[in-house]
C-alpha positions in Angstrom: 0.0 0.0 0.0 1.2 3.5 -0.9 0.2 6.8 0.7 1.6 10.1 -0.5 4.7 8.5 -1.9 5.4 6.3 1.2 5.3 2.6 1.1 3.4 1.2 4.1 4.8 -1.9 5.9 2.4 -3.1 8.5 3.1 -5.5 11.4 0.8 -6.9 14.1 3.5 -6.6 16.8 7.0 -5.3 17.0 9.4 -4.3 19.7 9.9 -0.8 18.3 8.9 0.5 14.9 12.1 2.5 14.9 14.2 -0.6 15.3 12.4 -2.2 12.4 12.8 0.9 10.3 16.6 0.8 11.0 16.8 -2.8 9.7 15.0 -1.8 6.5 17.3 1.2 6.0 20.3 -1.0 5.0 18.5 -2.1 1.8 15.8 0.3 1.1 17.1 1.5 -2.3 15.9 5.1 -2.3 12.4 4.4 -1.2 10.3 6.1 1.5 8.9 3.7 4.0 6.5 3.9 6.9 6.7 1.0 9.4 3.5 0.7 11.5 2.3 -1.8 14.1 -0.8 -2.4 16.1 1.4 -3.2 19.1 4.8 -2.2 20.4 6.5 -4.2 23.2 9.5 -1.9 23.6 8.6 1.5 22.3 11.0 4.4 23.1 10.6 8.0 23.7 13.1 10.8 23.8 16.1 10.7 26.3 15.8 6.9 26.8 12.3 7.0 28.2 9.9 4.1 27.6 6.9 4.9 25.4 3.7 3.3 26.7 2.0 1.6 23.7 -1.6 1.1 24.5 -4.1 -0.8 22.3 -5.8 1.3 19.7 -3.1 4.0 19.6 -0.9 4.8 16.5 2.7 3.8 16.4 4.7 4.3 13.2 8.2 5.2 11.9 8.9 7.1 8.8 12.1 6.2 7.0 13.2 8.9 4.6 16.4 10.3 3.1 17.0 13.8 4.5 20.2 15.8 5.0 21.3 15.6 8.6 22.2 19.3 8.5 18.5 20.1 7.9 17.2 18.0 10.8 15.5 21.1 12.3 13.3 21.3 9.2 12.4 17.7 9.4 11.3 18.1 13.1 9.2 21.2 12.2 7.6 19.4 9.2 6.7 16.4 11.3 5.2 18.2 14.2 3.3 20.7 12.1 1.9 17.7 10.2 0.4 16.4 13.5 -1.1 19.7 14.4 -2.7 20.0 10.9 -4.0 16.4 11.0 -5.7 16.9 14.4 -7.3 20.1 13.2 -8.5 18.3 10.1 -10.6 16.0 12.3 -11.4 18.8 14.9 -11.0 22.3 13.4 -11.6 24.0 16.7 -9.4 21.9 18.8 -6.8 23.5 21.2 -3.7 21.9 19.7 -0.2 23.3 20.1 3.5 22.2 19.6 5.6 21.7 22.8 9.3 22.1 22.0 11.1 20.2 20.7 8.6 17.6 19.1 5.6 16.9 21.3 2.1 17.9 20.5 -0.4 19.1 23.1 -4.2 18.8 23.0 -6.0 20.8 25.6 -2.6 21.4 27.3 -1.9 17.7 27.7 0.5 15.6 25.6 -1.3 13.6 22.8 1.7 12.8 20.6 5.5 12.4 20.9 8.3 11.8 18.6 11.8 10.2 18.4 14.2 11.0 15.6 17.2 8.7 15.0 19.9 8.5 12.4 19.9 5.4 10.1 22.2 4.1 7.4 23.5 6.6 4.8 21.3 9.7 4.4 18.3 8.0 6.0 16.5 9.5 9.0 13.9 7.7 11.1 11.0 9.6 12.6 9.2 7.6 15.2 5.8 8.9 16.1 3.3 7.8 18.7 -0.2 9.3 18.8 -2.6 8.6 21.7 -5.7 7.9 19.6 -7.8 5.7 21.9 -6.0 5.8 25.2 -3.5 7.9 27.2 -0.8 6.7 29.6 -1.1 7.1 33.3 -0.3 10.8 33.8 1.0 10.1 37.4 4.0 8.2 35.7 4.7 11.0 33.2 6.5 14.3 33.3 3.6 16.0 31.8 -0.2 15.6 31.7 -1.4 13.3 28.9 -4.6 12.8 26.9 -5.9 11.0 23.9 -8.0 12.0 20.8 -10.9 10.1 22.1 -10.7 11.7 25.6 -10.9 15.1 23.8 -14.0 14.0 21.8 -12.2 13.4 18.5 -13.5 10.3 16.9 -10.9 8.8 14.5 -9.1 5.6 14.3 -5.3 5.1 14.0 -5.4 4.0 10.3 -7.4 7.1 9.2 -5.2 9.4 11.2 -2.2 8.0 9.4 -3.8 8.3 6.0 -4.4 12.0 6.7 -1.0 12.7 8.3 1.3 11.4 5.6 0.1 13.8 2.9 0.5 16.7 5.4 4.0 15.7 6.2 4.9 15.2 2.6 3.7 18.7 1.8 5.6 20.2 4.7 9.0 18.8 3.8 8.7 20.5 0.4 8.0 24.0 1.9 10.3 27.0 2.2 12.3 26.6 5.4 11.6 30.2 6.6 7.9 29.9 6.0 7.9 26.5 7.8 9.6 28.0 10.8 7.1 30.9 11.0 4.3 28.5 10.9 5.9 26.4 13.6 6.2 29.5 15.8 2.6 30.4 15.3 1.5 27.0 16.5 4.0 26.6 19.4 3.0 26.9 23.0 4.8 29.3 25.4 6.4 31.8 22.9 7.2 35.0 24.8 6.4 33.3 28.1 8.5 32.2 31.2 9.5 28.6 31.0 11.7 26.2 32.7 14.1 24.0 30.6 15.5 20.8 32.3 18.6 19.2 30.9 19.5 16.1 33.0 20.0 17.6 36.5 20.4 21.2 35.2 17.5 23.7 35.1 17.3 27.1 33.4 14.5 29.6 33.6 13.9 32.4 31.1 11.6 33.7 28.4 10.9 31.4 25.4 12.0 33.6 22.5 11.4 31.0 19.8 13.6 28.7 17.8 16.4 29.2 15.2 16.6 27.7 11.7 17.9 24.4 13.3 14.9 24.2 15.6 17.1 24.9 18.6 15.3 26.7 21.4 16.2 30.3 22.2 16.0 31.1 25.9 16.2 34.8 27.1 17.9 34.8 30.5 18.3 38.3 31.7 20.0 40.3 29.0 21.5 37.2 27.3 20.1 34.7 24.8 20.9 31.0 25.4 20.6 28.5 22.6 19.4 25.0 23.8 19.7 22.0 21.6 17.9 19.4 23.8 15.9 19.3 27.0 12.4 19.2 28.5 10.3 22.3 28.6 7.9 23.1 31.5 5.4 25.9 31.6 4.7 25.7 35.3 6.6 24.4 38.3 8.8 21.4 37.4 7.6 18.0 38.6 10.0 15.7 40.4 11.1 12.5 38.7 
């Protein structure tokens, strides 16, 4: 099956769709693939965290040739595609991007993403969307929700069918235009935030992102560029 130029490879169960995508990357011969599974037994999130893979949710990995130096554009294209897809099914929904690559629905996490380098010029974008269920928020750094909990009735397959054309469109866009669109859909621009990096915390004003999608934090009269970390808009939770 093909959707928007991507060949879909479906599994009933895998450990991680990113791991399967990495195996395909060695002999993919210029193709664009999407690896999807009904169940994941070892899903991963950013910074080594476990991704809870509940039944009925969407788990997929995009395998695509993309220059590593333009990784920021890939992140922006992928997250904006998720925002656009949710708004397709629920035009009035309160959906925003949480830097670097989470998506919030009603101020709770509905989708997360893990980008990894594969063989050659290939990149892997692993995406999880809480379609039917959300993880136990007590175990998470941030509140969670699902599309169903927000009253959005769509199944995982139909969400993917709508998402891939949106993503394919975004990766062809002008980089400056894409960044401006990302900023317009991001949560917290111009507001006070806390950024946690391992055991270090920095507080400042979220000024935006640069062309590489790195966060720009205004601390006093200085601007700090942050490549990776966790953003909090209120007091930081322990754990």
